[in-house]
C-alpha positions as CSV (number, residue, x, y, z in Angstrom):
1,M,14.1,-21.5,-4.0
2,K,17.0,-22.5,-6.7
3,A,18.4,-24.7,-3.7
4,A,15.3,-26.7,-4.2
5,A,16.8,-27.8,-7.9
6,G,18.3,-30.8,-6.4
7,Q,15.6,-32.2,-5.0
8,D,14.2,-35.9,-6.2
9,G,11.9,-35.3,-9.1
10,R,10.4,-32.2,-10.9
11,G,7.3,-32.9,-9.1
12,D,8.9,-32.4,-5.7
13,T,10.9,-29.2,-7.2
14,A,7.5,-27.9,-8.3
15,E,5.5,-28.6,-5.1
16,L,8.5,-26.8,-3.0
17,R,8.3,-23.6,-5.2
18,R,4.6,-23.7,-4.8
19,R,5.0,-23.8,-1.1
20,V,7.7,-20.8,-0.7
21,I,5.4,-19.0,-3.4
22,G,2.3,-19.4,-0.8
23,G,4.1,-18.7,2.4
24,L,5.4,-15.8,1.0
25,A,2.1,-14.6,-0.7
26,L,0.3,-15.0,2.9
27,A,3.4,-12.9,4.8
28,T,2.5,-10.2,2.2
29,A,-1.0,-10.3,2.4
30,V,-1.1,-9.9,6.1
31,A,1.5,-7.3,6.3
32,A,-0.8,-5.3,3.6
33,A,-3.9,-6.0,5.5
34,N,-2.2,-4.7,8.8
35,M,-2.4,-1.1,7.2
36,Q,-6.7,-1.3,6.4
37,M,-8.1,-3.6,8.8
38,F,-8.2,-1.2,11.6
39,L,-9.5,1.6,9.7
40,P,-13.3,0.9,10.3
41,A,-12.1,1.2,13.9
42,L,-11.0,4.8,13.7
43,P,-14.5,6.5,14.8
44,E,-14.5,3.9,18.1
45,L,-11.1,5.0,18.9
46,Q,-11.5,8.5,19.0
47,A,-14.5,8.2,21.2
48,A,-12.4,5.6,23.6
49,F,-9.5,7.8,23.9
50,A,-11.3,11.1,23.7
51,V,-9.1,12.7,21.0
52,S,-9.9,15.2,18.4
53,A,-10.2,14.2,14.5
54,A,-7.1,15.4,13.5
55,T,-5.3,13.5,16.8
56,V,-6.8,9.9,16.0
57,Q,-5.3,10.7,12.2
58,L,-2.0,10.2,14.1
59,A,-2.7,6.5,14.3
60,V,-2.6,6.5,10.1
61,S,-0.2,9.0,9.5
62,L,2.7,8.1,11.8
63,P,2.8,4.6,11.1
64,L,2.6,5.1,7.3
65,M,5.7,7.0,7.9
66,C,7.5,4.1,9.7
67,F,6.1,2.1,6.8
68,A,7.8,4.2,4.0
69,A,11.0,4.2,6.0
70,G,10.9,0.2,6.3
71,L,10.7,0.2,2.8
72,L,14.3,1.5,2.4
73,V,15.7,-0.3,5.1
74,W,14.5,-3.5,5.2
75,G,16.2,-3.9,2.0
76,L,19.8,-2.9,3.2
77,V,19.2,-5.4,6.3
78,G,18.0,-8.3,4.3
79,D,21.3,-8.1,2.1
80,R,23.6,-7.8,5.2
81,L,22.1,-10.4,7.0
82,G,19.9,-12.4,4.8
83,R,16.7,-11.8,3.6
84,R,15.0,-14.7,5.4
85,G,16.0,-14.0,8.7
86,A,15.1,-10.2,8.1
87,L,11.6,-11.1,7.1
88,L,11.0,-13.5,10.0
89,G,12.0,-10.4,12.0
90,G,9.9,-8.3,10.4
91,M,7.1,-10.5,11.1
92,A,7.8,-10.3,14.4
93,L,7.8,-7.1,14.5
94,L,4.5,-6.5,13.2
95,G,2.8,-9.2,15.7
96,A,4.7,-7.5,18.9
97,G,3.2,-4.1,17.6
98,N,-0.4,-5.2,17.1
99,I,-0.3,-6.8,20.6
100,A,1.0,-3.5,22.1
101,A,-1.8,-1.6,20.6
102,A,-4.5,-4.4,21.9
103,L,-3.1,-3.6,25.3
104,A,-3.0,0.0,24.9
105,E,-4.7,2.2,27.6
106,D,-3.4,5.6,26.2
107,F,-3.5,6.7,22.9
108,S,0.2,7.4,22.3
109,V,1.0,4.0,23.0
110,L,-1.4,2.5,21.0
111,V,0.2,5.1,18.2
112,A,3.5,3.5,18.8
113,G,2.4,0.1,18.6
114,R,0.8,0.7,15.0
115,M,4.3,2.7,14.2
116,M,6.1,-0.6,15.2
117,A,3.4,-2.8,13.6
118,A,3.9,-1.0,10.4
119,A,8.0,-1.0,10.4
120,G,7.6,-4.5,10.7
121,G,5.1,-4.9,7.7
122,A,7.3,-3.2,5.3
123,A,9.7,-5.7,5.6
124,A,7.2,-8.3,4.2
125,L,6.1,-6.1,1.3
126,I,10.0,-5.7,-0.1
127,L,11.5,-8.8,1.1
128,A,9.1,-11.3,-0.3
129,R,9.6,-9.9,-3.8
130,A,13.7,-10.2,-3.5
131,L,13.4,-13.4,-2.3
132,V,11.3,-14.6,-5.5
133,S,13.5,-12.9,-7.9
134,D,16.3,-14.4,-6.5
135,G,14.9,-18.1,-6.3
136,E,12.8,-18.5,-9.4
137,A,14.2,-18.9,-12.6
138,P,13.9,-15.7,-14.9
139,H,10.7,-17.1,-17.0
140,R,8.9,-17.8,-14.0
141,V,9.7,-14.5,-11.9
142,P,6.6,-12.5,-13.4
143,Q,4.2,-15.5,-12.7
144,A,5.4,-15.5,-9.3
145,L,5.5,-11.7,-8.4
146,A,1.5,-11.6,-9.9
147,V,0.8,-14.2,-6.9
148,L,2.3,-11.7,-4.8
149,S,0.8,-8.8,-6.3
150,A,-2.8,-10.7,-6.2
151,A,-2.4,-11.4,-2.3
152,H,-1.1,-7.9,-1.7
153,V,-4.2,-6.5,-3.3
154,A,-7.1,-9.3,-2.4
155,L,-7.0,-9.8,1.2
156,P,-6.5,-6.2,2.2
157,M,-9.6,-5.6,0.1
158,M,-11.7,-7.3,2.6
159,A,-9.7,-6.2,5.5
160,P,-12.1,-3.5,6.2
161,L,-15.0,-5.3,6.2
162,A,-13.3,-8.0,8.7
163,G,-12.1,-5.1,10.7
164,G,-16.0,-3.9,10.7
165,L,-17.2,-7.1,11.8
166,L,-14.7,-7.3,14.7
167,V,-15.0,-3.7,15.8
168,E,-19.2,-4.8,16.1
169,G,-17.9,-8.2,17.9
170,W,-14.9,-7.2,20.0
171,H,-14.5,-3.4,19.9
172,W,-11.1,-2.0,18.7
173,Q,-9.2,-4.2,20.6
174,G,-10.3,-7.1,18.6
175,V,-8.5,-5.8,15.3
176,F,-5.5,-5.8,16.6
177,W,-5.6,-9.2,18.5
178,A,-6.6,-10.6,15.0
179,M,-3.7,-8.8,13.2
180,A,-1.2,-10.2,15.7
181,A,-2.7,-13.4,15.3
182,A,-2.1,-13.3,11.6
183,A,1.3,-12.2,12.0
184,C,2.2,-15.2,13.8
185,L,0.7,-17.3,11.0
186,G,2.5,-15.4,8.6
187,A,6.0,-15.9,10.6
188,A,4.9,-19.5,10.7
189,A,4.3,-20.1,6.9
190,V,8.0,-18.3,6.0
191,A,9.7,-20.1,8.5
192,G,8.4,-23.5,7.2
193,T,8.6,-22.7,3.4
194,V,11.1,-20.7,2.5
195,P,15.0,-22.0,2.8
196,R,17.9,-19.9,3.9
197,D,19.7,-17.6,1.9
198,A,23.5,-16.2,2.3
199,A,23.7,-12.4,3.2
200,A,25.0,-10.2,0.5
201,H,26.8,-7.7,2.8
202,L,25.8,-4.8,0.5
203,R,27.3,-1.6,1.9
204,A,24.7,1.2,2.7
205,A,26.9,3.5,0.6
206,S,26.2,2.0,-2.7
207,A,22.7,2.4,-2.2
208,V,22.7,6.2,-1.1
209,A,24.9,6.8,-4.3
210,G,22.3,5.1,-6.3
211,W,19.5,7.1,-4.6
212,A,21.1,10.3,-5.6
213,C,21.5,9.4,-9.3
214,L,17.8,8.6,-9.6
215,L,16.8,11.8,-7.6
216,A,18.8,13.9,-10.6
217,H,16.9,12.3,-13.5
218,R,13.8,14.5,-14.3
219,R,11.7,11.7,-15.7
220,F,12.0,9.7,-12.8
221,M,11.2,12.8,-10.6
222,A,8.3,13.2,-12.5
223,L,6.7,9.7,-12.4
224,A,7.6,9.5,-8.9
225,V,5.6,12.5,-8.3
226,F,2.6,11.2,-10.1
227,L,2.7,7.9,-8.0
228,A,3.0,9.9,-4.7
229,A,-0.2,12.0,-5.7
230,G,-1.6,8.8,-6.2
231,G,-0.9,7.6,-3.3
232,A,-1.7,10.5,-1.4
233,A,-5.2,10.3,-2.7
234,Y,-5.8,6.9,-2.0
235,F,-4.7,7.3,1.5
236,A,-6.6,10.8,1.9
237,F,-9.5,8.5,1.1
238,L,-8.9,6.0,3.9
239,A,-8.3,8.5,6.3
240,G,-11.1,10.6,5.6
241,A,-14.1,8.1,4.9
242,P,-14.7,6.6,7.9
243,A,-15.7,9.8,9.6
244,L,-17.9,10.5,6.7
245,A,-19.5,7.1,6.2
246,I,-20.0,6.2,9.7
247,G,-20.1,9.6,11.4
248,V,-22.2,11.2,9.1
249,L,-23.6,9.0,6.8
250,G,-24.4,6.6,10.4
251,L,-23.2,3.3,8.6
252,S,-22.2,0.9,10.9
253,P,-18.4,-0.2,11.1
254,A,-19.3,-3.8,8.9
255,A,-21.4,-1.4,6.4
256,Y,-18.5,0.6,6.0
257,G,-16.0,-2.1,5.5
258,S,-18.3,-4.1,2.9
259,L,-18.4,-0.7,0.6
260,L,-14.5,0.2,1.1
261,P,-13.6,-3.5,-1.2
262,M,-15.2,-1.7,-4.2
263,V,-12.2,0.9,-4.5
264,G,-10.0,-2.6,-4.7
265,V,-12.1,-3.7,-7.5
266,A,-11.9,-0.6,-9.5
267,F,-8.2,-0.4,-9.1
268,L,-7.8,-4.1,-10.1
269,S,-10.1,-3.2,-13.3
270,G,-8.0,-0.1,-13.8
271,I,-4.9,-2.5,-14.0
272,L,-6.8,-5.2,-16.5
273,L,-7.2,-2.0,-18.7
274,G,-3.6,-0.5,-18.3
275,A,-2.3,-3.9,-19.6
276,R,-4.5,-3.8,-22.9
277,L,-3.6,-0.4,-23.5
278,S,0.2,-1.2,-22.8
279,R,-0.1,-3.9,-25.5
280,R,-0.6,-0.9,-28.0
281,W,0.8,2.3,-26.6
282,D,4.1,3.3,-24.9
283,G,4.2,3.9,-21.0
284,G,4.1,7.5,-20.9
285,R,1.0,7.8,-22.8
286,V,-0.6,5.0,-20.6
287,V,0.3,6.9,-17.5
288,L,-1.5,10.2,-19.0
289,T,-4.5,8.4,-19.6
290,G,-4.6,7.2,-16.3
291,A,-4.1,10.7,-15.2
292,V,-7.0,12.0,-17.1
293,I,-9.3,9.2,-15.3
294,V,-8.0,10.5,-12.1
295,A,-8.8,14.0,-12.9
296,A,-12.4,13.2,-14.0
297,G,-13.0,11.4,-10.8
298,A,-11.8,14.3,-8.6
299,V,-13.7,16.8,-10.6
300,G,-17.3,14.8,-10.2
301,G,-16.2,14.9,-6.5
302,L,-16.0,18.3,-5.8
303,A,-19.0,19.0,-8.1
304,L,-21.1,16.4,-5.9
305,S,-19.5,18.4,-2.8
306,A,-20.3,21.8,-3.9
307,F,-23.8,21.4,-5.1
308,S,-25.1,19.0,-2.3
309,G,-23.2,20.7,0.8
310,T,-23.8,17.3,2.8
311,W,-23.7,13.7,1.2
312,V,-27.1,12.1,0.5
313,S,-25.8,8.8,-0.1
314,P,-23.0,6.3,0.0
315,A,-22.7,6.3,-3.5
316,A,-22.0,10.0,-3.5
317,L,-19.0,9.4,-1.3
318,F,-17.7,6.2,-2.8
319,G,-18.4,7.2,-6.6
320,P,-15.6,9.6,-7.2
321,M,-13.0,7.4,-5.6
322,L,-14.6,4.9,-7.7
323,V,-13.0,6.6,-10.9
324,M,-10.2,7.4,-9.2
325,A,-9.1,4.3,-8.1
326,L,-9.6,2.8,-12.1
327,G,-7.5,5.8,-13.5
328,S,-4.7,5.2,-10.7
329,G,-4.9,1.4,-11.5
330,T,-4.7,1.7,-15.2
331,A,-1.5,3.9,-15.0
332,V,0.5,2.5,-12.1
333,N,1.9,-0.6,-13.6
334,A,3.1,1.4,-16.8
335,A,4.8,4.1,-14.2
336,H,6.4,1.3,-12.7
337,A,7.8,-0.2,-15.5
338,V,9.4,2.9,-17.2
339,I,11.1,4.1,-13.7
340,M,12.3,0.8,-13.2
341,A,13.8,0.7,-17.0
342,L,15.2,4.5,-16.8
343,V,18.5,4.0,-15.1
344,P,20.2,0.5,-15.8
345,G,20.9,-1.7,-12.7
346,M,19.1,0.6,-10.5
347,A,15.1,-1.2,-11.1
348,T,15.0,-2.1,-7.3
349,S,16.4,1.3,-6.1
350,A,13.8,2.8,-8.5
351,A,11.3,0.9,-7.3
352,G,12.0,1.2,-3.7
353,L,12.1,5.1,-3.8
354,A,9.1,5.5,-5.8
355,A,7.2,3.6,-3.1
356,F,8.7,5.7,-0.4
357,A,7.3,8.6,-2.1
358,Q,4.2,7.1,-2.4
359,I,3.8,6.5,1.5
360,V,5.4,9.9,2.4
361,A,2.7,11.5,0.5
362,G,0.0,9.4,1.7
363,A,0.8,9.9,5.4
364,A,0.7,13.8,4.7
365,A,-2.5,13.7,2.9
366,A,-3.9,11.4,5.9
367,Q,-3.1,13.8,8.5
368,S,-4.1,16.8,6.0
369,V,-7.5,15.1,6.1
370,G,-7.8,14.9,9.6
371,L,-6.8,18.4,10.4
372,L,-9.4,20.1,7.8
373,H,-12.0,17.4,8.9
374,D,-15.2,19.8,10.0
375,G,-17.9,16.9,9.1
376,T,-18.7,17.8,5.5
377,P,-17.4,16.4,2.3
378,Q,-15.7,19.6,1.4
379,P,-12.0,18.8,2.9
380,L,-11.5,15.5,1.8
381,M,-13.0,16.3,-1.9
382,A,-10.5,19.4,-1.8
383,V,-7.6,17.3,-0.7
384,L,-8.5,14.5,-3.4
385,A,-8.5,17.2,-6.0
386,L,-5.4,18.6,-5.5
387,C,-3.5,15.1,-5.6
388,A,-5.4,14.7,-9.2
389,T,-4.2,18.1,-10.4
390,V,-0.4,17.2,-9.2
391,A,-0.6,13.5,-11.0
392,L,-2.0,15.1,-14.2
393,L,0.7,18.0,-14.5
394,A,3.2,15.2,-13.3
395,A,1.9,12.9,-16.2
396,I,2.2,15.6,-18.6
397,R,5.8,16.2,-17.4
398,A,6.6,12.8,-18.0
399,R,5.2,12.4,-21.7
400,R,6.7,15.2,-22.6
401,G,10.1,14.0,-21.0
402,S,10.3,11.5,-23.6
403,G,10.0,10.0,-27.0
404,S,8.5,6.7,-25.6
405,A,8.6,4.6,-22.9
C-alpha cells in the first residue's frame, strides 16, 4: 500500500487504500466463516456417514489443529516468499479443501478436505494483518485493523444461519460448495487489489528463539492460558451445541443457525465494554473482570443443567454462553494488548503464540465434548465450567504478576 503513495492525487491513493483493505477484509471474513458455516451440518454428516458423535467431531477438532499450526507457519512462509503470494496460496488451499470435502464419499476424505481448508484459511487471518501493518502509515494502522476485525467477526456471525439454509436446501455438500466459491471470490479480491510485496527472508531460527523467550515469561504464560481457556469454551460450545439444539430440542439447522449469531453479538458487546473499562483501568484488572463474568455464566449453566436435567428451551442452552461470550469479549483485547507489550520487539510472535494456544485448546475441548456427549447438557456445561475455572485462575495469576499493564 505504501507503493500507492506515488499515484496521482490524494484521492487516487485513498481509493486504492480502501480497495486494498476491502480485499483483505473479504479474504479474512471468508477464512473465518469457513470454520463455522458447516457447523449446522454436523448432525446430517453423522447420519450420512454413520459415525458416532465423537467421530464426527473430528471434522471440527482436526481442522482446528491445522488452523493453529498454520498461524505459526504462514507468517514464516510470507516473510520468505512474500505475503501477497503466500496469501493467494492459502486462499487456493482453502478452496481446494472445500471442493475435496464436497466430493467426499468417505468421512476420512471429508476430514482431510476440512484440514486442508483450515490450513489455508489461517493464511488469510495472519497475513492480512501483516500486509495492513506493513502498508499503512502508523497512525492509520489501528483503523485499518479495526476493519479486518469487524470482518472477522461479522460474517462468521451469519455463517451458521447461511450454513443451516444450505443444509436444508442442498444438504451438507452445499455448505462446502458455497465455501469453495467464497474462497475463489476472496482470492480474486486479493489478486485484484493487493500490490506485490518483497520477501524478507527471515530465518526460522530467529522466530523459534523468540517463541522460547516468550514461553519463559510467567505473565505471558498466564495470559496465554487465559486466552486458551476462553477459546476452548467457545469451540466447545460450537461443537456441542448443534447436537443439543438440533438433536435434542428438535430445532431445524436454519433455526439453530439463526440463534448462534447471538453469541457473536454478546462477544462484540463485551469488546465495547472492555474498551470503556480500559480507559480507566489497567489491563490486568480488565482481564480479571472479564474472567469473573465468564465464571458467572458457567455457574449459571451448571445450575440449569443440574436442576433441569434436560433442556426445556433454547434460552437455557444459549443463555449461559451469552454471558460467557460477554466476559470473554470484555477481556480479550486487554489480554492481547498486555501480551504484545511484554517483550519489546516480539509483539507479532506473542500474538501468534497466543492465537496458537487458543486454537489448540479449542480443538481439544471440541473433541472432549464429542467424546462425553450423552444426549444431555451436563457434559457440555461441565467442559464450559472447567474452561471458566482455568480462565479465572489464570487471570488472577496474571493480575498478581504485575503492578499495572
